[in-house]
Structures are given as C-alpha cells and as structure tokens.
GUPAZA-347782 format. One line per field, with one value per residue: x, y, z of N, C-alpha, C in turn. Coordinates in steps of 0.02 Angstrom, whole numbers. Example, Ala and Ser with C-alpha at 12.3 -4.5 7.8 and 13.67 -1.06 7.14 Angstrom:
n_x: [660 / 642]
n_y: [-284 / -112]
n_z: [390 / 354]
ca_x: [615 / 684]
ca_y: [-225 / -53]
ca_z: [390 / 357]
c_x: [660 / 645]
c_y: [-165 / 2]
c_z: [390 / 394]
END
This chain:
n_x: [3517 / 3639 / 3643 / 3736 / 3754 / 3625 / 3613 / 3712 / 3660 / 3545 / 3600 / 3664 / 3554 / 3505 / 3606 / 3655 / 3767 / 3791 / 3689 / 3725 / 3848 / 3805 / 3723 / 3821 / 3899 / 3807 / 3783 / 3911 / 3925 / 3823 / 3870 / 3989 / 3939 / 3872 / 3981 / 4053 / 3960 / 3956 / 4089 / 4095 / 3996 / 4055 / 4168 / 4106 / 4036 / 3901 / 3743 / 3634 / 3522 / 3479 / 3452 / 3345 / 3251 / 3226 / 3151 / 3003 / 2980 / 3040 / 2962 / 2841 / 2868 / 2892 / 2768 / 2687 / 2746 / 2768 / 2646 / 2526 / 2448 / 2311 / 2366 / 2475 / 2413 / 2390 / 2501 / 2485 / 2451 / 2576 / 2659 / 2601 / 2625 / 2766 / 2782 / 2722 / 2808 / 2928 / 2889 / 2867 / 2996 / 3058 / 2991 / 3024 / 3165 / 3174 / 3109 / 3186 / 3311 / 3286 / 3297 / 3439 / 3467 / 3392 / 3445 / 3584 / 3567 / 3516 / 3625 / 3723 / 3677 / 3670 / 3590 / 3528 / 3628 / 3776 / 3903 / 4031 / 4126 / 4204 / 4142 / 4019 / 4066 / 4122 / 4008 / 3938 / 4030 / 4028 / 3896 / 3903 / 3993 / 3931 / 3807 / 3847 / 3892 / 3839 / 3683 / 3686 / 3821 / 3836 / 3755 / 3827 / 3948 / 3900 / 3852 / 3963 / 3985 / 3863 / 3795 / 3668 / 3521 / 3372 / 3407 / 3525 / 3482 / 3402 / 3499 / 3574 / 3479 / 3456 / 3582 / 3604 / 3491 / 3510 / 3618 / 3559 / 3444 / 3506 / 3577 / 3469 / 3400 / 3493 / 3496 / 3363 / 3353 / 3443 / 3372 / 3264 / 3164 / 3248 / 3198 / 3107 / 3202 / 3305 / 3229 / 3198 / 3328 / 3365 / 3284 / 3345 / 3338 / 3387 / 3504 / 3443 / 3310 / 3289 / 3306 / 3200 / 3087 / 3085 / 3171 / 3148 / 3001 / 2979 / 3035 / 2967 / 2865 / 2934 / 3030 / 2950 / 2900 / 3014 / 3043 / 2934 / 2958 / 3076 / 3029 / 2953 / 3058 / 3140 / 3061 / 3062 / 3199 / 3221 / 3169 / 3266 / 3375 / 3334 / 3363 / 3498 / 3511 / 3428 / 3296 / 3126 / 3020 / 3099 / 3181 / 3085 / 3045 / 3166 / 3172 / 3059 / 3092 / 3215 / 3171 / 3098 / 2966 / 2888 / 2764 / 2724 / 2830 / 2800 / 2681 / 2732 / 2797 / 2686 / 2615 / 2710 / 2721 / 2590 / 2591 / 2690 / 2630 / 2516 / 2579 / 2637 / 2524 / 2468 / 2573 / 2575 / 2450 / 2471 / 2572 / 2505 / 2413 / 2494 / 2539]
n_y: [-1570 / -1691 / -1853 / -1939 / -1881 / -1898 / -2039 / -2064 / -2001 / -2077 / -2203 / -2173 / -2150 / -2275 / -2338 / -2418 / -2394 / -2259 / -2197 / -2243 / -2180 / -2048 / -2048 / -2075 / -1959 / -1863 / -1909 / -1893 / -1753 / -1713 / -1772 / -1700 / -1570 / -1593 / -1627 / -1507 / -1426 / -1488 / -1471 / -1331 / -1308 / -1365 / -1283 / -1160 / -1190 / -1231 / -1294 / -1390 / -1464 / -1405 / -1278 / -1300 / -1351 / -1237 / -1153 / -1157 / -1104 / -979 / -913 / -914 / -830 / -714 / -683 / -665 / -559 / -456 / -426 / -303 / -200 / -129 / -22 / 10 / 62 / 193 / 257 / 263 / 380 / 451 / 354 / 339 / 466 / 470 / 364 / 410 / 517 / 447 / 379 / 486 / 540 / 435 / 433 / 562 / 552 / 456 / 516 / 632 / 574 / 511 / 607 / 645 / 512 / 479 / 573 / 540 / 408 / 418 / 480 / 382 / 268 / 137 / 154 / 284 / 360 / 465 / 483 / 459 / 330 / 327 / 415 / 351 / 233 / 286 / 334 / 214 / 151 / 233 / 210 / 75 / 77 / 163 / 99 / -18 / 11 / -15 / 39 / 58 / 82 / 205 / 283 / 275 / 337 / 466 / 506 / 551 / 676 / 747 / 716 / 651 / 665 / 705 / 740 / 671 / 538 / 553 / 586 / 467 / 378 / 441 / 437 / 298 / 264 / 336 / 266 / 137 / 165 / 222 / 114 / 30 / 113 / 129 / -1 / -7 / 93 / 38 / -70 / -26 / -10 / 13 / 57 / 176 / 271 / 264 / 303 / 438 / 491 / 471 / 563 / 679 / 728 / 813 / 774 / 792 / 799 / 668 / 604 / 658 / 637 / 504 / 417 / 438 / 434 / 299 / 227 / 264 / 195 / 86 / 158 / 225 / 113 / 59 / 164 / 161 / 37 / 65 / 155 / 71 / -11 / 83 / 127 / 17 / 12 / 137 / 124 / 49 / 136 / 240 / 194 / 221 / 358 / 419 / 457 / 458 / 312 / 205 / 249 / 270 / 137 / 89 / 162 / 116 / -19 / -20 / 29 / -74 / -79 / -180 / -208 / -87 / -77 / -187 / -140 / -39 / -118 / -184 / -75 / -29 / -140 / -142 / -19 / -42 / -145 / -77 / 20 / -65 / -121 / -7 / 24 / -89 / -76 / 45 / 5 / -89 / -6 / 66 / -21]
n_z: [1094 / 1055 / 968 / 1026 / 1154 / 1203 / 1209 / 1303 / 1415 / 1433 / 1462 / 1581 / 1659 / 1684 / 1751 / 1891 / 1971 / 1956 / 2028 / 2154 / 2173 / 2172 / 2287 / 2384 / 2374 / 2416 / 2547 / 2600 / 2593 / 2682 / 2799 / 2814 / 2839 / 2959 / 3040 / 3039 / 3106 / 3232 / 3277 / 3280 / 3377 / 3490 / 3506 / 3530 / 3642 / 3633 / 3665 / 3587 / 3624 / 3743 / 3692 / 3600 / 3690 / 3764 / 3687 / 3692 / 3823 / 3810 / 3711 / 3777 / 3889 / 3815 / 3752 / 3863 / 3938 / 3845 / 3796 / 3756 / 3879 / 3976 / 4045 / 3965 / 3854 / 3884 / 3841 / 3708 / 3625 / 3625 / 3569 / 3442 / 3390 / 3382 / 3294 / 3176 / 3151 / 3125 / 3009 / 2921 / 2912 / 2846 / 2723 / 2676 / 2666 / 2566 / 2454 / 2433 / 2412 / 2293 / 2195 / 2165 / 2135 / 2019 / 1929 / 1923 / 1887 / 1758 / 1691 / 1707 / 1644 / 1517 / 1408 / 1395 / 1445 / 1468 / 1341 / 1382 / 1440 / 1553 / 1642 / 1662 / 1720 / 1837 / 1904 / 1925 / 2006 / 2120 / 2160 / 2195 / 2303 / 2399 / 2423 / 2483 / 2608 / 2768 / 2842 / 2979 / 3000 / 2934 / 3020 / 3141 / 3104 / 3072 / 3194 / 3262 / 3212 / 3206 / 3320 / 3434 / 3360 / 3264 / 3135 / 3110 / 3099 / 2986 / 2888 / 2885 / 2835 / 2713 / 2643 / 2631 / 2558 / 2438 / 2381 / 2364 / 2283 / 2172 / 2119 / 2086 / 1996 / 1893 / 1839 / 1798 / 1697 / 1608 / 1561 / 1487 / 1337 / 1184 / 1066 / 1052 / 1093 / 997 / 888 / 917 / 918 / 785 / 725 / 753 / 884 / 1034 / 1169 / 1297 / 1261 / 1219 / 1342 / 1423 / 1345 / 1313 / 1391 / 1536 / 1540 / 1494 / 1596 / 1709 / 1784 / 1842 / 1914 / 2010 / 2076 / 2136 / 2223 / 2310 / 2367 / 2437 / 2530 / 2614 / 2661 / 2725 / 2831 / 2915 / 2940 / 2998 / 3124 / 3191 / 3175 / 3257 / 3384 / 3397 / 3368 / 3456 / 3431 / 3366 / 3343 / 3375 / 3480 / 3578 / 3599 / 3654 / 3775 / 3845 / 3852 / 3924 / 4044 / 4088 / 4052 / 3979 / 3924 / 3864 / 3773 / 3695 / 3639 / 3558 / 3462 / 3405 / 3349 / 3257 / 3171 / 3118 / 3051 / 2953 / 2879 / 2830 / 2750 / 2657 / 2596 / 2537 / 2449 / 2366 / 2305 / 2238 / 2149 / 2070 / 2008 / 1924 / 1830]
ca_x: [3559 / 3658 / 3624 / 3784 / 3739 / 3562 / 3626 / 3751 / 3614 / 3501 / 3638 / 3676 / 3491 / 3494 / 3667 / 3648 / 3826 / 3785 / 3647 / 3763 / 3897 / 3769 / 3702 / 3880 / 3919 / 3759 / 3796 / 3974 / 3912 / 3785 / 3915 / 4035 / 3903 / 3860 / 4045 / 4068 / 3915 / 3978 / 4151 / 4078 / 3959 / 4103 / 4209 / 4064 / 4000 / 3830 / 3705 / 3575 / 3465 / 3456 / 3425 / 3279 / 3206 / 3211 / 3109 / 2935 / 2981 / 3058 / 2903 / 2790 / 2887 / 2885 / 2698 / 2658 / 2774 / 2765 / 2576 / 2502 / 2399 / 2272 / 2411 / 2517 / 2372 / 2396 / 2558 / 2471 / 2460 / 2647 / 2686 / 2576 / 2660 / 2834 / 2778 / 2710 / 2871 / 2974 / 2865 / 2879 / 3068 / 3074 / 2965 / 3064 / 3231 / 3167 / 3092 / 3243 / 3365 / 3268 / 3317 / 3506 / 3466 / 3368 / 3492 / 3644 / 3547 / 3512 / 3692 / 3765 / 3646 / 3699 / 3543 / 3520 / 3681 / 3825 / 3945 / 4095 / 4126 / 4235 / 4091 / 3972 / 4100 / 4129 / 3942 / 3923 / 4074 / 4001 / 3836 / 3923 / 4025 / 3882 / 3755 / 3876 / 3905 / 3776 / 3651 / 3710 / 3887 / 3824 / 3730 / 3882 / 3994 / 3869 / 3844 / 4023 / 3983 / 3798 / 3769 / 3603 / 3463 / 3333 / 3442 / 3574 / 3444 / 3381 / 3557 / 3591 / 3430 / 3465 / 3642 / 3593 / 3439 / 3540 / 3655 / 3514 / 3403 / 3549 / 3589 / 3406 / 3384 / 3539 / 3471 / 3299 / 3366 / 3478 / 3326 / 3209 / 3167 / 3289 / 3165 / 3090 / 3262 / 3337 / 3185 / 3208 / 3394 / 3367 / 3248 / 3385 / 3323 / 3445 / 3513 / 3394 / 3246 / 3285 / 3298 / 3135 / 3032 / 3085 / 3204 / 3111 / 2933 / 2979 / 3057 / 2932 / 2829 / 2983 / 3060 / 2903 / 2896 / 3073 / 3037 / 2887 / 2993 / 3124 / 2990 / 2940 / 3121 / 3166 / 3021 / 3089 / 3268 / 3220 / 3158 / 3332 / 3416 / 3313 / 3398 / 3564 / 3506 / 3386 / 3236 / 3077 / 2989 / 3152 / 3202 / 3030 / 3052 / 3223 / 3155 / 3013 / 3128 / 3264 / 3135 / 3061 / 2895 / 2885 / 2698 / 2727 / 2875 / 2761 / 2634 / 2772 / 2807 / 2622 / 2600 / 2758 / 2701 / 2530 / 2611 / 2726 / 2580 / 2476 / 2621 / 2646 / 2461 / 2463 / 2623 / 2552 / 2395 / 2500 / 2608 / 2456 / 2382 / 2542 / 2553]
ca_y: [-1624 / -1736 / -1923 / -1967 / -1857 / -1929 / -2108 / -2063 / -1984 / -2135 / -2256 / -2151 / -2155 / -2345 / -2364 / -2418 / -2365 / -2185 / -2179 / -2256 / -2126 / -1987 / -2056 / -2068 / -1889 / -1829 / -1929 / -1862 / -1682 / -1706 / -1789 / -1644 / -1515 / -1612 / -1623 / -1435 / -1401 / -1516 / -1438 / -1262 / -1310 / -1379 / -1224 / -1106 / -1216 / -1226 / -1354 / -1386 / -1493 / -1353 / -1223 / -1319 / -1356 / -1171 / -1114 / -1146 / -1058 / -912 / -883 / -903 / -768 / -658 / -666 / -643 / -496 / -404 / -414 / -237 / -199 / -67 / 31 / 30 / 101 / 264 / 284 / 257 / 444 / 465 / 305 / 355 / 527 / 451 / 321 / 454 / 554 / 401 / 366 / 546 / 543 / 384 / 457 / 620 / 528 / 420 / 562 / 676 / 533 / 492 / 660 / 628 / 444 / 481 / 612 / 500 / 347 / 436 / 492 / 322 / 210 / 120 / 170 / 357 / 393 / 504 / 442 / 445 / 268 / 341 / 446 / 298 / 189 / 321 / 335 / 147 / 137 / 269 / 175 / 12 / 92 / 192 / 51 / -73 / 34 / -27 / 99 / 67 / 113 / 276 / 315 / 281 / 388 / 531 / 525 / 586 / 746 / 780 / 695 / 617 / 706 / 678 / 752 / 617 / 481 / 569 / 581 / 397 / 350 / 472 / 411 / 229 / 262 / 359 / 210 / 84 / 186 / 232 / 47 / 7 / 155 / 112 / -63 / 8 / 129 / -8 / -120 / 2 / -23 / 62 / 78 / 248 / 313 / 268 / 341 / 509 / 511 / 473 / 623 / 737 / 754 / 825 / 725 / 800 / 781 / 595 / 585 / 677 / 613 / 430 / 381 / 441 / 406 / 227 / 197 / 296 / 146 / 50 / 204 / 234 / 50 / 55 / 214 / 134 / -17 / 94 / 184 / 15 / -32 / 136 / 129 / -35 / 30 / 196 / 102 / 30 / 196 / 279 / 170 / 253 / 431 / 444 / 489 / 415 / 256 / 162 / 275 / 255 / 67 / 82 / 189 / 69 / -82 / -10 / 40 / -136 / -72 / -224 / -203 / -29 / -94 / -231 / -97 / -8 / -169 / -194 / -16 / -29 / -193 / -119 / 34 / -72 / -181 / -27 / 48 / -116 / -126 / 53 / 18 / -140 / -46 / 94 / -30 / -118 / 47 / 92 / -72]
ca_z: [1120 / 1002 / 979 / 1073 / 1221 / 1224 / 1228 / 1364 / 1469 / 1444 / 1495 / 1650 / 1696 / 1703 / 1781 / 1964 / 2004 / 1954 / 2085 / 2215 / 2180 / 2192 / 2357 / 2425 / 2376 / 2459 / 2616 / 2620 / 2604 / 2744 / 2855 / 2822 / 2871 / 3029 / 3074 / 3049 / 3158 / 3297 / 3296 / 3298 / 3441 / 3543 / 3515 / 3558 / 3700 / 3616 / 3680 / 3545 / 3660 / 3789 / 3652 / 3575 / 3747 / 3792 / 3642 / 3717 / 3880 / 3786 / 3679 / 3829 / 3924 / 3769 / 3742 / 3927 / 3961 / 3794 / 3776 / 3778 / 3932 / 3982 / 4067 / 3908 / 3806 / 3901 / 3803 / 3636 / 3588 / 3616 / 3522 / 3375 / 3367 / 3363 / 3235 / 3118 / 3139 / 3093 / 2941 / 2880 / 2899 / 2796 / 2658 / 2655 / 2646 / 2502 / 2400 / 2419 / 2384 / 2225 / 2148 / 2137 / 2109 / 1950 / 1889 / 1912 / 1851 / 1686 / 1664 / 1709 / 1610 / 1452 / 1355 / 1387 / 1481 / 1431 / 1298 / 1415 / 1480 / 1618 / 1686 / 1680 / 1767 / 1901 / 1936 / 1948 / 2062 / 2178 / 2181 / 2228 / 2368 / 2446 / 2442 / 2521 / 2676 / 2805 / 2870 / 3048 / 2995 / 2920 / 3081 / 3190 / 3080 / 3075 / 3264 / 3284 / 3189 / 3216 / 3385 / 3434 / 3343 / 3209 / 3072 / 3101 / 3073 / 2917 / 2844 / 2878 / 2788 / 2647 / 2610 / 2613 / 2506 / 2376 / 2352 / 2343 / 2226 / 2113 / 2090 / 2056 / 1939 / 1839 / 1808 / 1766 / 1634 / 1563 / 1535 / 1448 / 1265 / 1148 / 1004 / 1052 / 1100 / 931 / 843 / 930 / 896 / 712 / 705 / 771 / 950 / 1076 / 1222 / 1350 / 1232 / 1222 / 1412 / 1451 / 1303 / 1306 / 1445 / 1599 / 1534 / 1489 / 1660 / 1766 / 1826 / 1881 / 1962 / 2064 / 2113 / 2179 / 2275 / 2359 / 2402 / 2483 / 2586 / 2660 / 2691 / 2769 / 2892 / 2958 / 2960 / 3041 / 3193 / 3218 / 3178 / 3314 / 3444 / 3399 / 3364 / 3510 / 3402 / 3333 / 3378 / 3401 / 3545 / 3624 / 3617 / 3699 / 3840 / 3878 / 3865 / 3977 / 4107 / 4100 / 4033 / 3921 / 3892 / 3819 / 3718 / 3650 / 3601 / 3505 / 3410 / 3371 / 3308 / 3201 / 3124 / 3084 / 3004 / 2896 / 2839 / 2795 / 2697 / 2605 / 2559 / 2495 / 2397 / 2318 / 2266 / 2192 / 2097 / 2024 / 1968 / 1876 / 1779]
c_x: [3574 / 3638 / 3671 / 3770 / 3675 / 3573 / 3665 / 3707 / 3569 / 3537 / 3652 / 3613 / 3479 / 3555 / 3661 / 3707 / 3823 / 3744 / 3684 / 3814 / 3863 / 3747 / 3762 / 3903 / 3872 / 3771 / 3860 / 3965 / 3874 / 3829 / 3965 / 4002 / 3890 / 3925 / 4064 / 4025 / 3938 / 4041 / 4137 / 4041 / 4006 / 4145 / 4170 / 4027 / 3924 / 3796 / 3639 / 3513 / 3436 / 3423 / 3354 / 3229 / 3186 / 3163 / 3038 / 2932 / 2996 / 2998 / 2847 / 2805 / 2876 / 2812 / 2665 / 2682 / 2767 / 2694 / 2553 / 2447 / 2360 / 2316 / 2454 / 2478 / 2373 / 2453 / 2545 / 2477 / 2533 / 2678 / 2664 / 2612 / 2730 / 2834 / 2767 / 2773 / 2922 / 2954 / 2879 / 2953 / 3088 / 3051 / 3007 / 3132 / 3227 / 3155 / 3152 / 3301 / 3350 / 3291 / 3388 / 3509 / 3445 / 3419 / 3555 / 3628 / 3541 / 3582 / 3734 / 3736 / 3679 / 3653 / 3537 / 3575 / 3728 / 3870 / 4010 / 4089 / 4156 / 4185 / 4041 / 4003 / 4107 / 4062 / 3925 / 3968 / 4050 / 3940 / 3854 / 3952 / 3973 / 3832 / 3782 / 3899 / 3840 / 3749 / 3675 / 3779 / 3881 / 3802 / 3785 / 3932 / 3965 / 3858 / 3904 / 4020 / 3919 / 3765 / 3701 / 3547 / 3429 / 3368 / 3494 / 3540 / 3423 / 3440 / 3577 / 3543 / 3442 / 3525 / 3633 / 3543 / 3466 / 3578 / 3611 / 3474 / 3446 / 3564 / 3526 / 3390 / 3430 / 3515 / 3406 / 3310 / 3402 / 3429 / 3269 / 3219 / 3205 / 3256 / 3147 / 3151 / 3297 / 3296 / 3194 / 3277 / 3399 / 3330 / 3286 / 3371 / 3387 / 3448 / 3458 / 3323 / 3236 / 3272 / 3227 / 3076 / 3030 / 3113 / 3163 / 3039 / 2931 / 2996 / 3015 / 2898 / 2878 / 3017 / 3015 / 2897 / 2955 / 3070 / 2989 / 2919 / 3041 / 3089 / 2976 / 3004 / 3147 / 3126 / 3046 / 3158 / 3268 / 3206 / 3223 / 3377 / 3398 / 3344 / 3465 / 3559 / 3462 / 3324 / 3187 / 3053 / 3041 / 3176 / 3148 / 3033 / 3109 / 3208 / 3111 / 3049 / 3176 / 3231 / 3091 / 2986 / 2884 / 2818 / 2695 / 2774 / 2840 / 2711 / 2671 / 2782 / 2743 / 2606 / 2647 / 2740 / 2640 / 2547 / 2644 / 2678 / 2538 / 2516 / 2629 / 2582 / 2452 / 2512 / 2601 / 2495 / 2422 / 2537 / 2559 / 2423 / 2428 / 2556 / 2501]
c_y: [-1672 / -1808 / -1956 / -1946 / -1889 / -2001 / -2112 / -2048 / -2043 / -2191 / -2239 / -2159 / -2226 / -2377 / -2361 / -2386 / -2289 / -2162 / -2190 / -2201 / -2061 / -1990 / -2048 / -1996 / -1849 / -1844 / -1897 / -1787 / -1670 / -1720 / -1732 / -1585 / -1531 / -1606 / -1551 / -1407 / -1425 / -1481 / -1366 / -1259 / -1322 / -1317 / -1169 / -1127 / -1210 / -1294 / -1352 / -1414 / -1441 / -1295 / -1240 / -1324 / -1289 / -1131 / -1105 / -1097 / -987 / -877 / -870 / -839 / -707 / -636 / -641 / -572 / -439 / -391 / -346 / -244 / -133 / -8 / 56 / 71 / 175 / 297 / 285 / 324 / 460 / 417 / 320 / 417 / 510 / 406 / 362 / 493 / 510 / 387 / 426 / 555 / 494 / 406 / 515 / 598 / 494 / 468 / 607 / 636 / 513 / 544 / 649 / 558 / 442 / 517 / 571 / 435 / 359 / 442 / 428 / 262 / 199 / 139 / 245 / 395 / 433 / 457 / 421 / 382 / 280 / 370 / 393 / 250 / 220 / 320 / 266 / 127 / 170 / 233 / 111 / 25 / 115 / 140 / -6 / -52 / 26 / 38 / 112 / 100 / 187 / 313 / 325 / 334 / 459 / 554 / 564 / 660 / 782 / 761 / 662 / 667 / 676 / 686 / 697 / 555 / 492 / 561 / 508 / 363 / 376 / 442 / 339 / 223 / 286 / 302 / 155 / 105 / 196 / 165 / 22 / 47 / 142 / 49 / -50 / 42 / 84 / -55 / -92 / -12 / 33 / 87 / 152 / 293 / 320 / 308 / 416 / 532 / 516 / 534 / 687 / 767 / 762 / 773 / 730 / 787 / 705 / 573 / 598 / 652 / 537 / 395 / 379 / 415 / 330 / 193 / 220 / 246 / 108 / 95 / 214 / 171 / 43 / 106 / 190 / 78 / 11 / 128 / 129 / -4 / 19 / 141 / 76 / -15 / 90 / 179 / 84 / 91 / 238 / 258 / 205 / 329 / 461 / 479 / 436 / 358 / 208 / 184 / 263 / 182 / 56 / 106 / 140 / 5 / -75 / 1 / -19 / -128 / -114 / -222 / -144 / -42 / -141 / -191 / -61 / -56 / -179 / -136 / -13 / -80 / -172 / -66 / 5 / -109 / -132 / 4 / -1 / -124 / -67 / 48 / -32 / -113 / 4 / 60 / -59 / -66 / 74 / 42 / -69]
c_z: [1063 / 1019 / 1030 / 1145 / 1248 / 1246 / 1293 / 1425 / 1485 / 1480 / 1568 / 1692 / 1720 / 1734 / 1857 / 1999 / 2006 / 2014 / 2151 / 2226 / 2202 / 2264 / 2404 / 2430 / 2421 / 2532 / 2642 / 2635 / 2669 / 2805 / 2868 / 2858 / 2945 / 3069 / 3089 / 3105 / 3227 / 3321 / 3319 / 3365 / 3500 / 3558 / 3551 / 3621 / 3691 / 3626 / 3642 / 3581 / 3708 / 3750 / 3627 / 3633 / 3776 / 3749 / 3668 / 3776 / 3859 / 3754 / 3729 / 3868 / 3880 / 3763 / 3807 / 3945 / 3910 / 3769 / 3800 / 3831 / 3932 / 4002 / 4009 / 3857 / 3823 / 3862 / 3728 / 3598 / 3574 / 3565 / 3451 / 3347 / 3343 / 3300 / 3172 / 3100 / 3104 / 3021 / 2895 / 2864 / 2844 / 2726 / 2632 / 2630 / 2578 / 2445 / 2382 / 2388 / 2312 / 2174 / 2121 / 2109 / 2036 / 1905 / 1873 / 1875 / 1776 / 1657 / 1661 / 1672 / 1542 / 1394 / 1342 / 1423 / 1437 / 1392 / 1333 / 1458 / 1549 / 1667 / 1708 / 1730 / 1836 / 1940 / 1964 / 2007 / 2127 / 2205 / 2219 / 2297 / 2419 / 2470 / 2485 / 2591 / 2716 / 2835 / 2941 / 3048 / 2980 / 2983 / 3132 / 3169 / 3088 / 3147 / 3290 / 3267 / 3210 / 3282 / 3377 / 3420 / 3281 / 3142 / 3058 / 3072 / 3001 / 2869 / 2833 / 2829 / 2718 / 2610 / 2588 / 2555 / 2439 / 2342 / 2326 / 2281 / 2163 / 2080 / 2055 / 1993 / 1880 / 1802 / 1771 / 1699 / 1584 / 1528 / 1493 / 1373 / 1229 / 1084 / 1003 / 1057 / 1033 / 882 / 853 / 907 / 821 / 685 / 723 / 838 / 990 / 1132 / 1274 / 1324 / 1234 / 1294 / 1436 / 1409 / 1297 / 1368 / 1509 / 1592 / 1530 / 1555 / 1719 / 1812 / 1870 / 1933 / 2022 / 2107 / 2160 / 2236 / 2330 / 2400 / 2454 / 2541 / 2638 / 2697 / 2742 / 2833 / 2941 / 2984 / 3007 / 3113 / 3227 / 3225 / 3239 / 3379 / 3453 / 3404 / 3418 / 3486 / 3378 / 3376 / 3406 / 3470 / 3597 / 3647 / 3666 / 3769 / 3879 / 3897 / 3923 / 4045 / 4126 / 4092 / 3971 / 3887 / 3844 / 3760 / 3669 / 3609 / 3545 / 3446 / 3370 / 3325 / 3247 / 3149 / 3084 / 3032 / 2942 / 2850 / 2799 / 2737 / 2640 / 2564 / 2512 / 2436 / 2344 / 2275 / 2216 / 2135 / 2046 / 1980 / 1915 / 1820 / 1724]
END
C-alpha cells in the first residue's frame, strides 16, 4: 500500500460521515430485503406468524407418528435387504462411472491430456452438460424407455456420476505437479508411459477421495431415485408412507441415516489412510 492510500484509509477510519453512509447503506439493504419479503408473502398469501407458530406442533406430530414401534421392527429384515441393495447399486454406479471418468479426465486435462485443444474442450463441454442435468431429470427421461425397474435407477445414478466425477477428475489432473511429468518427457517417455507412471499415480489419492465422496452422495440420491423407479429403500418408504404405516416409514429413515453415517465414517478413515 502506498503512502497516499494509507493516509486516505486512515482519514476514512476517523471520518464520522463514512460510518453514517455505511450504516445508511446497510439499513437501505435490510429495508429492501424486508420489502421484497413482504411483497412476496402478500402475493403467495404466506402468514409468517402462523408458520412459526405451527413449527412446534409439526415436529411433535412428526416425532410421535414417525417413531419406530415394535410392530415396525417386524419389517426390519425387508428394510435392511432393500437398504443393502440400494447401497450396492450406488457403489456399482460409482465404480463403473469412474472408468470413463478417469479415461476422459486424463485425455481432457491440461497436464497429461492430448495436445488437441479441440478434444480437450469437447471433453470439458460434455462434462459440463452431463453434470448439470439433475439426477431426477435423468430418471424421468429413462423411465420412458426402461420403465420402472432397478436398471433405470442404476443408469440415472451412472450418468449423473460420470458427469460429476469427470469434472472432479479434470480438476484433479490439472492440479498435479508437473515436475515428474516433465522429467519423464525429457527422458523420451511415451504419452502412455507419462500417464501411467506419473499422471495417475500422482492423482490416485484425490481420485479415490472423490470416488468415496460420490458413493456417499449416491446413497442419498438413490433413496430419492427409488421413489420414481419403484426399487430400493426409496420405494419401501413410499409404500409405508402411502399406506399410512408412518412408524415403518420412520424406521426406513433411521436405517438410511445410520447407513449414510457408517459409509461416511468408512470414507473418512479411508481418506486419512491415503494421505
């Protein structure tokens, strides 16, 4: 910072009018947000007093009706079976999607990718398009062709995971150290020797970390996908909910939460062991 800038900053710090202007701008911004909220509430006929007052009653009803009971525990074997099936679908979709993700990530990266800028741009464009299509949209589109079955849910998870992992893998390969890569190239190593001896080994820990992250994400998403495809733990929840077996539906939620926490603990342990 120059001497002139320092003196200007010091004078601003002791200028009462500067603080008044800042307070007025803040007050104007808050007033604008409040006005927008009031207008939106009037248009939507939203009563904030009624909404806030309903929160205690809503949570009370939720905990009373969705609490698992002895009768709901009879459904536990079925719920566990569907939960394991959902988890396996998520793992399979992630592992299989990682194969084209790594291959395209290598080709499209700026460090170990192909020399053609057009090819790299095409790969990055495909990654951006695929990852920005919501998983629900994929499921709805695939339902038209494959109907309600487990394969439809798997494809929706697979396509979304390919787009996400490809974006993550491209960034990972872009950020690896270029020293070993340049050393191999200066020794006359071929393109694939550089990829398999430097590119992938340097990025392996980050690649595995992103895969574990996607397994966690896909287990959560697969529950929602099951509502559309009629499979997995999501479909079990829908059946119990529609039949007003709220205690069994609550047990599904509890089992799903426990599964996600266990997967997260395993993933965190695996990430720490790779660092």
